[in-house]
GUSEVEX-887768 format. One record per atom (N, C-alpha, C): residue in three letters; x, y, z. Coordinates in steps of 0.2 Angstrom, whole numbers, padded with zeros to 4 digits, always signed. Layout:
BEGIN
ALAXYZ ...
This chain:
BEGIN
MET+0004-0006+0000 MET+0000+0000+0000 MET+0004+0006+0000 SER+0003+0011-0004 SER+0007+0017-0005 SER+0006+0022+0002 LEU+0011+0025+0003 LEU+0011+0030+0009 LEU+0008+0036+0007 ASN+0005+0039+0012 ASN+0002+0046+0011 ASN+0007+0051+0014 ILE+0011+0055+0010 ILE+0016+0059+0012 ILE+0015+0066+0010 ASP+0015+0070+0015 ASP+0014+0078+0014 ASP+0019+0082+0017 LEU+0023+0085+0013 LEU+0029+0088+0015 LEU+0029+0096+0014 HIS+0023+0098+0015 HIS+0022+0106+0015 HIS+0016+0108+0019 SER+0018+0111+0025 SER+0012+0113+0030 SER+0015+0119+0034 HIS+0011+0122+0037 HIS+0013+0128+0041 HIS+0009+0128+0048 SER+0012+0131+0053 SER+0009+0132+0060 SER+0009+0139+0062 SER+0007+0140+0068 SER+0006+0147+0070 SER+0013+0150+0072 CYS+0019+0146+0071 CYS+0025+0149+0071 CYS+0027+0153+0065 SER+0023+0153+0060 SER+0023+0157+0054 SER+0016+0160+0053 ASP+0013+0158+0047 ASP+0007+0161+0045 ASP+0001+0156+0045 GLY+0002+0150+0048 GLY-0003+0145+0050 GLY-0007+0147+0056 LEU-0012+0144+0058 LEU-0016+0146+0063 LEU-0016+0141+0069 LEU-0013+0135+0068 LEU-0013+0130+0073 LEU-0006+0129+0076 PRO-0005+0128+0082 PRO+0002+0126+0085 PRO+0004+0120+0082 PRO+0011+0119+0082 PRO+0014+0113+0078 PRO+0011+0107+0080 ALA+0010+0106+0087 ALA+0007+0099+0089 ALA+0000+0098+0087 GLN-0004+0103+0086 GLN-0010+0102+0083 GLN-0010+0101+0075 VAL-0005+0104+0072 VAL-0004+0102+0065 VAL-0002+0094+0064 ALA+0002+0092+0069 ALA+0004+0085+0069 ALA-0002+0081+0070 ALA-0006+0082+0075 ALA-0012+0079+0076 ALA-0017+0078+0071 ARG-0018+0084+0067 ARG-0022+0084+0061 ARG-0020+0080+0056 ALA-0013+0080+0055 ALA-0010+0076+0049 ALA-0012+0069+0051 HIS-0011+0067+0057 HIS-0012+0060+0059 HIS-0019+0058+0058 ALA-0023+0062+0060 ALA-0031+0061+0059 ALA-0033+0060+0052 GLN-0029+0064+0048 GLN-0031+0064+0040 GLN-0028+0058+0037 GLY-0024+0054+0040 GLY-0021+0048+0037 GLY-0014+0049+0034 VAL-0011+0054+0036 VAL-0004+0056+0034 VAL+0001+0051+0037 ASP+0005+0048+0033 ASP+0010+0043+0036 ASP+0017+0047+0038 TRP+0019+0051+0033 TRP+0025+0055+0034 TRP+0023+0062+0033 TRP+0026+0067+0037 TRP+0023+0074+0037 TRP+0029+0078+0038 SER+0029+0084+0035 SER+0034+0089+0036 SER+0031+0096+0038 LEU+0033+0099+0044 LEU+0032+0106+0045 LEU+0037+0110+0042 SER+0034+0115+0038 SER+0039+0119+0034 SER+0037+0126+0034 ASP+0038+0129+0040 ASP+0036+0136+0042 ASP+0040+0141+0038 HIS+0037+0147+0036 HIS+0041+0152+0032 HIS+0046+0155+0036 ASP+0052+0154+0034 ASP+0058+0157+0037 ASP+0059+0156+0044 GLU+0057+0150+0047 GLU+0057+0149+0054 GLU+0057+0142+0055 THR+0061+0140+0060 THR+0062+0133+0062 THR+0060+0132+0070 SER+0057+0137+0073 SER+0056+0136+0080 SER+0051+0131+0082 GLY+0046+0129+0077 GLY+0041+0124+0079 GLY+0043+0117+0078 LEU+0049+0116+0075 LEU+0051+0109+0073 LEU+0052+0105+0079 ALA+0054+0107+0085 ALA+0055+0102+0091 ALA+0048+0100+0093 GLU+0044+0105+0094 GLU+0037+0103+0096 GLU+0034+0098+0091 ALA+0034+0100+0085 ALA+0032+0095+0079 ALA+0034+0088+0080 ALA+0041+0088+0080 ALA+0044+0081+0081 ALA+0042+0077+0087 ALA+0041+0081+0092 ALA+0039+0077+0098 ALA+0032+0075+0098 ALA+0028+0079+0095 ALA+0021+0077+0094 ALA+0020+0071+0089 ALA+0024+0071+0084 ALA+0024+0066+0079 ALA+0026+0059+0082 ARG+0031+0060+0086 ARG+0034+0053+0089 ARG+0028+0050+0093 GLU+0025+0054+0097 GLU+0019+0052+0101 GLU+0014+0049+0097 LEU+0013+0051+0091 LEU+0007+0049+0087 LEU+0009+0043+0083 GLY+0016+0042+0082 GLY+0018+0037+0078 GLY+0018+0039+0070 LEU+0019+0046+0070 LEU+0019+0049+0063 LEU+0026+0050+0061 GLY+0028+0048+0055 GLY+0034+0050+0052 GLY+0035+0057+0052 PHE+0041+0060+0053 PHE+0042+0067+0053 PHE+0048+0069+0049 ILE+0048+0074+0045 ILE+0054+0076+0041 ILE+0054+0084+0043 PRO+0059+0086+0046 PRO+0060+0093+0048 PRO+0061+0098+0041 GLY+0057+0103+0041 GLY+0058+0107+0035 GLY+0057+0115+0037 VAL+0058+0119+0031 VAL+0057+0126+0032 VAL+0056+0128+0024 GLU+0052+0134+0024 GLU+0051+0137+0017 GLU+0054+0144+0017 ILE+0059+0145+0013 ILE+0063+0151+0013 ILE+0060+0155+0007 SER+0059+0161+0008 SER+0057+0166+0003 SER+0063+0169+0000 VAL+0063+0169-0007 VAL+0069+0171-0011 VAL+0067+0176-0017 THR+0071+0180-0019 THR+0070+0184-0025 THR+0074+0181-0030 PHE+0070+0180-0036 PHE+0073+0178-0042 PHE+0070+0181-0048 CYS+0073+0184-0052 CYS+0071+0188-0058 CYS+0065+0193-0056 GLU+0067+0197-0050 GLU+0063+0202-0048 GLU+0056+0200-0045 ARG+0055+0193-0044 ARG+0049+0191-0041 ARG+0051+0186-0035 THR+0046+0186-0030 THR+0047+0182-0024 THR+0045+0174-0026 ILE+0049+0170-0024 ILE+0047+0163-0025 ILE+0049+0159-0018 HIS+0047+0153-0017 HIS+0048+0150-0011 HIS+0052+0143-0012 VAL+0057+0142-0008 VAL+0061+0136-0009 VAL+0060+0132-0002 LEU+0058+0126-0003 LEU+0058+0121+0003 LEU+0064+0118+0005 GLY+0066+0118+0011 GLY+0072+0114+0013 GLY+0069+0109+0017 LEU+0070+0102+0015 LEU+0068+0096+0018 LEU+0073+0092+0021 ASN+0071+0089+0027 ASN+0076+0085+0031 ASN+0082+0089+0033 ILE+0081+0095+0035 ILE+0086+0099+0038 ILE+0088+0098+0045 ASP+0094+0101+0047 ASP+0096+0101+0054 ASP+0095+0109+0055 PRO+0090+0110+0059 PRO+0088+0117+0061 PRO+0093+0121+0065 GLY+0098+0117+0068 GLY+0103+0120+0072 GLY+0109+0122+0068 GLN+0109+0121+0062 GLN+0115+0122+0058 GLN+0116+0130+0058 PRO+0122+0133+0059 PRO+0123+0140+0060 PRO+0122+0144+0054 ASP+0124+0142+0048 ASP+0122+0146+0042 ASP+0115+0147+0041 LEU+0111+0141+0042 LEU+0104+0142+0041 LEU+0101+0146+0046 ARG+0103+0145+0052 ARG+0100+0149+0058 ARG+0101+0157+0057 ALA+0107+0159+0055 ALA+0109+0166+0054 ALA+0105+0168+0048 GLY+0105+0165+0042 GLY+0101+0167+0036 GLY+0094+0168+0038 LEU+0090+0164+0041 LEU+0083+0164+0043 LEU+0082+0170+0048 ALA+0087+0171+0053 ALA+0086+0177+0057 ALA+0086+0183+0054 GLY+0091+0184+0048 GLY+0091+0190+0044 GLY+0084+0191+0041 ILE+0081+0186+0038 ILE+0075+0187+0035 ILE+0070+0189+0040 ARG+0069+0186+0045 ARG+0064+0188+0050 ARG+0065+0195+0052 SER+0071+0198+0053 SER+0072+0205+0055 SER+0069+0209+0050 ASP+0071+0208+0043 ASP+0068+0212+0038 ASP+0060+0212+0037 ARG+0058+0206+0039 ARG+0050+0205+0039 ARG+0047+0210+0044 PHE+0050+0210+0050 PHE+0048+0214+0055 PHE+0048+0222+0053 ALA+0053+0224+0050 ALA+0053+0231+0048 ALA+0048+0232+0043 ARG+0047+0228+0038 ARG+0042+0228+0033 ARG+0035+0229+0036 ALA+0034+0225+0041 ALA+0027+0226+0044 ALA+0025+0233+0046 GLY+0030+0236+0049 GLY+0029+0243+0052 GLY+0027+0247+0046 GLU+0030+0246+0040 GLU+0029+0251+0034 GLU+0022+0249+0031 ILE+0020+0243+0031 ILE+0013+0241+0029 ILE+0008+0244+0034 ALA+0009+0244+0040 ALA+0004+0247+0045 ALA+0004+0254+0043 GLN+0009+0258+0042 GLN+0009+0265+0041 GLN+0005+0266+0034 ARG+0006+0262+0029 ARG+0002+0263+0023 ARG-0005+0262+0024 LEU-0007+0257+0028 LEU-0014+0256+0029 LEU-0017+0262+0033 GLN-0013+0265+0038 GLN-0015+0271+0041 GLN-0016+0277+0036 ASP-0012+0277+0031 ASP-0013+0282+0026 ASP-0019+0281+0022 CYS-0021+0275+0022 CYS-0028+0273+0019 CYS-0034+0274+0023 GLY-0033+0276+0029 GLY-0038+0278+0034 GLY-0040+0272+0038 ILE-0035+0267+0038 ILE-0036+0261+0042 ILE-0031+0261+0048 ALA-0034+0263+0054 ALA-0030+0263+0060 ALA-0029+0257+0064 GLY-0024+0256+0068 GLY-0023+0250+0072 GLY-0022+0244+0068 ALA-0019+0244+0062 ALA-0018+0238+0058 ALA-0013+0234+0061 TYR-0007+0237+0064 TYR-0002+0233+0066 TYR-0004+0229+0072 GLU-0007+0232+0077 GLU-0010+0229+0083 GLU-0015+0223+0081 GLY-0019+0225+0076 GLY-0024+0220+0074 GLY-0021+0214+0071 ALA-0016+0215+0067 ALA-0013+0209+0063 ALA-0009+0205+0068 LEU-0006+0208+0074 LEU-0003+0204+0079 LEU-0007+0199+0082 ARG-0014+0200+0082 ARG-0019+0196+0085 ARG-0018+0189+0082 TYR-0016+0189+0076 TYR-0016+0183+0072 TYR-0009+0180+0071 VAL-0004+0182+0075 VAL+0003+0180+0074 VAL+0005+0176+0080 GLY+0007+0170+0079 GLY+0010+0166+0084 GLY+0017+0168+0085 ASN+0021+0171+0080 ASN+0028+0173+0081 ASN+0028+0180+0078 PRO+0029+0186+0082 PRO+0029+0193+0080 PRO+0034+0194+0075 ASP+0040+0190+0075 ASP+0045+0191+0070 ASP+0043+0189+0063 LEU+0038+0186+0063 LEU+0035+0183+0056 LEU+0029+0186+0054 ILE+0027+0192+0057 ILE+0021+0196+0055 ILE+0022+0197+0047 GLY+0016+0196+0044 GLY+0017+0197+0036 GLY+0010+0199+0033 ARG+0010+0199+0027 ARG+0004+0202+0024 ARG-0003+0198+0025 VAL-0002+0191+0026 VAL-0008+0187+0027 VAL-0011+0189+0034 HIS-0007+0191+0039 HIS-0010+0193+0045 HIS-0013+0200+0045 PHE-0011+0204+0041 PHE-0014+0210+0040 PHE-0021+0209+0036 ALA-0021+0204+0031 ALA-0027+0203+0028 ALA-0032+0200+0032 ARG-0030+0196+0037 ARG-0035+0193+0042 ARG-0038+0199+0046 HIS-0034+0203+0048 HIS-0037+0209+0052 HIS-0042+0213+0047 LEU-0040+0215+0041 LEU-0044+0218+0037 LEU-0051+0215+0036 LEU-0051+0208+0035 LEU-0057+0204+0034 LEU-0061+0205+0040 GLU-0058+0204+0046 GLU-0062+0204+0052 GLU-0065+0211+0053 GLN-0062+0216+0051 GLN-0064+0223+0052 GLN-0069+0225+0047 GLY-0070+0221+0042 GLY-0075+0223+0037 GLY-0072+0227+0031 HIS-0066+0228+0031 HIS-0063+0232+0025 HIS-0063+0228+0019 CYS-0064+0222+0019 CYS-0064+0217+0013 CYS-0069+0211+0015 LYS-0071+0208+0009 LYS-0075+0202+0010 LYS-0071+0195+0010 SER-0065+0195+0008 SER-0061+0189+0008 SER-0054+0191+0009 LEU-0050+0186+0010 LEU-0043+0187+0011 LEU-0040+0189+0004 GLN-0042+0186-0001 GLN-0040+0188-0008 GLN-0042+0195-0010 GLN-0048+0198-0007 GLN-0049+0205-0009 GLN-0045+0209-0005 ALA-0043+0207+0001 ALA-0038+0211+0005 ALA-0031+0213+0001 PHE-0029+0207-0003 PHE-0023+0208-0007 PHE-0025+0212-0013 ASP-0031+0211-0016 ASP-0033+0214-0022 ASP-0033+0222-0021 ARG-0036+0224-0015 ARG-0037+0231-0013 ARG-0031+0234-0010 TYR-0027+0231-0006 TYR-0022+0234-0002 TYR-0015+0231-0002 LEU-0015+0225-0002 LEU-0008+0222+0000 LEU-0005+0218-0006 GLY-0008+0217-0011 GLY-0005+0214-0017 GLY+0000+0219-0020 ASP+0004+0216-0024 ASP+0010+0219-0028 ASP+0007+0226-0031 GLY+0010+0231-0029 GLY+0008+0238-0032 GLY+0002+0241-0029 LYS-0001+0238-0024 LYS-0007+0241-0021 LYS-0005+0246-0016 ARG-0010+0249-0013 ARG-0009+0255-0009 ARG-0005+0253-0003 ALA-0005+0248+0000 ALA-0002+0246+0006 ALA+0004+0241+0005 PHE+0006+0240-0002 PHE+0011+0235-0003 PHE+0018+0238-0002 VAL+0022+0234+0002 VAL+0029+0236+0003 VAL+0033+0231+0000 PRO+0037+0232-0005 PRO+0042+0227-0008 PRO+0047+0225-0003 MET+0049+0219-0003 MET+0055+0217+0001 MET+0060+0213-0003 ARG+0066+0214-0002 ARG+0071+0211-0006 ARG+0073+0205-0002 TRP+0071+0199-0004 TRP+0073+0193-0001 TRP+0080+0190-0002 PRO+0082+0185+0001 PRO+0089+0182-0001 PRO+0089+0180-0008 SER+0095+0179-0010 SER+0096+0176-0017 SER+0094+0168-0017 LEU+0093+0166-0023 LEU+0092+0158-0023 LEU+0098+0155-0021 GLU+0104+0157-0023 GLU+0110+0154-0021 GLU+0111+0154-0014 SER+0109+0159-0010 SER+0110+0159-0003 SER+0105+0154+0000 ALA+0099+0154-0002 ALA+0094+0149+0001 ALA+0096+0142+0000 VAL+0098+0140-0006 VAL+0100+0133-0008 VAL+0107+0131-0004 ALA+0111+0136-0003 ALA+0117+0135+0001 ALA+0116+0134+0008 TRP+0111+0137+0011 TRP+0109+0136+0018 TRP+0106+0129+0019 ILE+0102+0128+0014 ILE+0099+0121+0015 ILE+0104+0115+0014 ARG+0108+0116+0010 ARG+0113+0111+0009 ARG+0118+0110+0014 ALA+0120+0116+0017 ALA+0124+0116+0023 ALA+0121+0113+0029 ALA+0114+0113+0029 ALA+0110+0110+0035 ALA+0109+0103+0033 GLY+0111+0100+0028 GLY+0111+0093+0026 GLY+0104+0091+0023 GLY+0100+0096+0021 GLY+0094+0095+0018 GLY+0094+0095+0010 LYS+0088+0094+0007 LYS+0087+0095+0000 LYS+0083+0101-0001 ALA+0085+0105-0006 ALA+0081+0111-0008 ALA+0076+0109-0014 VAL+0070+0111-0013 VAL+0065+0110-0017 VAL+0061+0116-0019 VAL+0060+0117-0026 VAL+0056+0123-0028 VAL+0049+0122-0026 ALA+0046+0126-0022 ALA+0039+0125-0020 ALA+0034+0128-0025 HIS+0028+0124-0026 HIS+0023+0126-0030 HIS+0025+0131-0036 PRO+0029+0128-0041 PRO+0031+0133-0046 PRO+0025+0136-0050 GLY+0019+0132-0050 GLY+0013+0135-0054 GLY+0011+0142-0051 ARG+0013+0144-0046 ARG+0011+0150-0043 ARG+0015+0156-0046 TYR+0020+0155-0049 TYR+0025+0160-0051 TYR+0023+0163-0058 ARG+0023+0170-0059 ARG+0021+0173-0065 ARG+0028+0174-0069 TYR+0031+0169-0071 TYR+0037+0169-0075 TYR+0035+0168-0083 THR+0039+0171-0087 THR+0039+0169-0094 THR+0042+0162-0095 PRO+0041+0159-0101 PRO+0044+0152-0102 PRO+0052+0153-0101 GLN+0055+0159-0104 GLN+0062+0160-0103 GLN+0064+0160-0096 GLN+0060+0164-0092 GLN+0062+0165-0085 GLN+0061+0158-0081 PHE+0057+0154-0083 PHE+0056+0147-0080 PHE+0062+0143-0081 ASP+0064+0144-0088 ASP+0070+0140-0090 ASP+0076+0142-0086 ALA+0077+0149-0085 ALA+0082+0152-0081 ALA+0082+0149-0073 LEU+0076+0149-0071 LEU+0075+0147-0064 LEU+0077+0140-0063 PHE+0075+0135-0067 PHE+0077+0128-0066 PHE+0084+0127-0068 ASP+0087+0130-0073 ASP+0094+0129-0075 ASP+0098+0132-0069 THR+0097+0137-0066 THR+0101+0140-0061 THR+0100+0136-0054 PHE+0094+0134-0053 PHE+0093+0130-0047 PHE+0096+0123-0047 LYS+0096+0120-0053 LYS+0100+0114-0054 LYS+0108+0115-0053 ALA+0110+0120-0056 ALA+0117+0122-0056 ALA+0120+0123-0049 LEU+0115+0126-0045 LEU+0117+0127-0038 LEU+0116+0121-0033 GLY+0114+0116-0036 GLY+0113+0110-0032 GLY+0106+0108-0029 GLY+0101+0112-0032 GLY+0094+0111-0030 GLY+0092+0104-0032 SER+0088+0101-0028 SER+0087+0093-0028 SER+0080+0092-0031 GLY+0075+0096-0030 GLY+0068+0094-0032 GLY+0063+0099-0034 LEU+0057+0097-0036 LEU+0052+0101-0038 LEU+0046+0099-0034 GLU+0042+0103-0032 GLU+0035+0102-0029 GLU+0030+0101-0035 VAL+0030+0095-0037 VAL+0026+0093-0043 VAL+0018+0093-0041 VAL+0017+0090-0035 VAL+0010+0090-0033 VAL+0009+0095-0027 SER+0004+0100-0028 SER+0003+0105-0023 SER-0004+0107-0024 SER-0007+0109-0018 SER-0014+0112-0018 SER-0015+0118-0023 ALA-0009+0121-0024 ALA-0009+0127-0029 ALA-0009+0125-0036 HIS-0008+0119-0038 HIS-0008+0117-0045 HIS-0014+0114-0047 THR-0016+0115-0053 THR-0021+0112-0057 THR-0019+0105-0059 PRO-0023+0101-0061 PRO-0021+0094-0064 PRO-0016+0095-0070 ALA-0017+0100-0074 ALA-0013+0102-0080 ALA-0006+0104-0077 GLN-0006+0108-0072 GLN+0001+0110-0069 GLN+0004+0105-0066 CYS+0001+0100-0063 CYS+0004+0094-0060 CYS+0008+0090-0066 ASP+0004+0089-0071 ASP+0007+0086-0077 ASP+0013+0090-0080 ARG+0012+0096-0080 ARG+0018+0100-0083 ARG+0024+0100-0079 TYR+0023+0100-0072 TYR+0029+0100-0068 TYR+0032+0093-0067 ALA+0028+0088-0068 ALA+0031+0081-0068 ALA+0035+0081-0074 ARG+0033+0084-0080 ARG+0038+0083-0086 ARG+0044+0087-0085 VAL+0043+0093-0081 VAL+0049+0097-0080 VAL+0054+0093-0075 ALA+0051+0090-0070 ALA+0056+0086-0066 ALA+0059+0081-0070 GLN+0056+0077-0074 GLN+0059+0072-0078 GLN+0065+0075-0082 ALA+0063+0081-0086 ALA+0068+0084-0090 ALA+0074+0086-0087 TYR+0074+0089-0081 TYR+0079+0091-0077 TYR+0083+0086-0072 GLY+0079+0080-0072 GLY+0082+0076-0067 GLY+0081+0077-0060 PHE+0076+0082-0058 PHE+0074+0083-0052 PHE+0070+0078-0048 GLN+0071+0077-0042 GLN+0066+0073-0038 GLN+0060+0077-0037 ALA+0054+0073-0035 ALA+0048+0076-0035 ALA+0045+0076-0028 SER+0042+0081-0026 SER+0039+0082-0019 SER+0031+0083-0020 ARG+0028+0082-0014 ARG+0021+0082-0014 ARG+0019+0086-0007 GLY+0014+0091-0008 GLY+0013+0094-0001 GLY+0006+0098-0002 SER+0002+0098+0003 SER-0004+0102+0003 SER-0003+0109+0004 ASP+0002+0112+0007 ASP+0003+0119+0009 ASP-0003+0121+0014 PHE-0004+0116+0018 PHE-0009+0118+0023 PHE-0007+0123+0028 HIS-0012+0128+0029 HIS-0011+0133+0034 HIS-0016+0133+0040 ALA-0022+0131+0038 ALA-0028+0131+0044 ALA-0034+0128+0041 PRO-0038+0125+0045 PRO-0044+0122+0043 PRO-0049+0128+0040 GLY-0052+0126+0034 GLY-0057+0131+0031 GLY-0054+0136+0027 ILE-0047+0138+0027 ILE-0044+0143+0023 ILE-0039+0140+0018 SER-0037+0134+0019 SER-0032+0131+0015 SER-0035+0128+0009 ARG-0031+0128+0003 ARG-0034+0125-0003 ARG-0035+0118-0002 ALA-0031+0115+0002 ALA-0032+0107+0003 ALA-0031+0105+0010 GLU-0034+0100+0012 GLU-0033+0097+0019 GLU-0026+0094+0019 LEU-0023+0093+0025 LEU-0017+0089+0025 LEU-0018+0082+0022 GLY-0013+0080+0018 GLY-0013+0074+0015 GLY-0018+0073+0009 ARG-0022+0078+0007 ARG-0028+0077+0003 ARG-0026+0080-0004 VAL-0020+0079-0007 VAL-0019+0081-0014 VAL-0017+0074-0018 PRO-0017+0075-0024 PRO-0016+0069-0028 PRO-0009+0065-0027 PRO-0008+0059-0028 PRO-0002+0056-0027 PRO+0003+0058-0033 LEU+0009+0057-0031 LEU+0014+0058-0036 LEU+0014+0053-0042 PRO+0015+0055-0048 PRO+0015+0050-0054 PRO+0021+0045-0052 GLU+0019+0039-0053 GLU+0023+0033-0051 GLU+0030+0033-0055 TYR+0031+0037-0061 TYR+0037+0037-0065 TYR+0042+0042-0062 LEU+0040+0046-0057 LEU+0045+0051-0054 LEU+0048+0048-0048 VAL+0054+0051-0047 VAL+0058+0049-0041 VAL+0056+0053-0036 PRO+0053+0051-0030 PRO+0051+0055-0025 PRO+0057+0058-0021 VAL+0056+0064-0018 VAL+0062+0067-0015 VAL+0063+0063-0008 TRP+0058+0060-0006 TRP+0059+0056+0001 TRP+0062+0049+0000 ARG+0064+0047-0006 ARG+0066+0041-0007 ARG+0072+0038-0003 ASP+0077+0043-0001 ASP+0082+0041+0003 ASP+0081+0041+0011 TRP+0075+0044+0012 TRP+0073+0045+0020 TRP+0068+0040+0022 ILE+0064+0037+0018 ILE+0058+0033+0020 ILE+0059+0026+0017 
């Protein structure tokens, strides 16, 4: 019988709503056999997640999702099976969190200029880790206060690229992120490539550069992907010799695109990124 493996999820240590132990319990309840917590730019929840997984008999792979700038756009790189105590990784993630904190203050000021007071304090109500306050936390506050009818509308009106409260951020380079992950003994995986608005030439540059830097895999199956995109990135993985990953990108019940473990299986002809671990 095939295993249900979900290597992409978030907790309240970044922009999810549940504490790590509750994410572990939910993964177990949904029939997941092996699971990874991969919070944004943060590894503080991994010890709790690992302990909860052990108690449940749930296989656990420590992870992180690192924000990167490539071709003037933000993309995400998963680091899977990492050592969270590795000094290079710890220092790199600490730098990102510092920049995130400063950016949040600028977002709050721009919302103030739009006539929306108290946005910073409101966003903090949704944050488990103040160092990782981000746009989604502001979006939840805007939704609660009636300034928009959905999280997507909060981005469309205020927080999305080029909107009134958008504050650009220069993330680390792809080279840096891959280097930190490899130094920590992990595999670097491009997360949900179907979300990135690149031209075909820019995608070629991304995959060529990622492979040259020592990147290992591609998240072929994601809740962010349509069936056609899953097929497309399966072919890309084959063409580049990337291993393939699978993840729900779960953030919270009712607001995530998919429940933990409830995404299609990897095509059998691909080499799974977990082959060496499970």
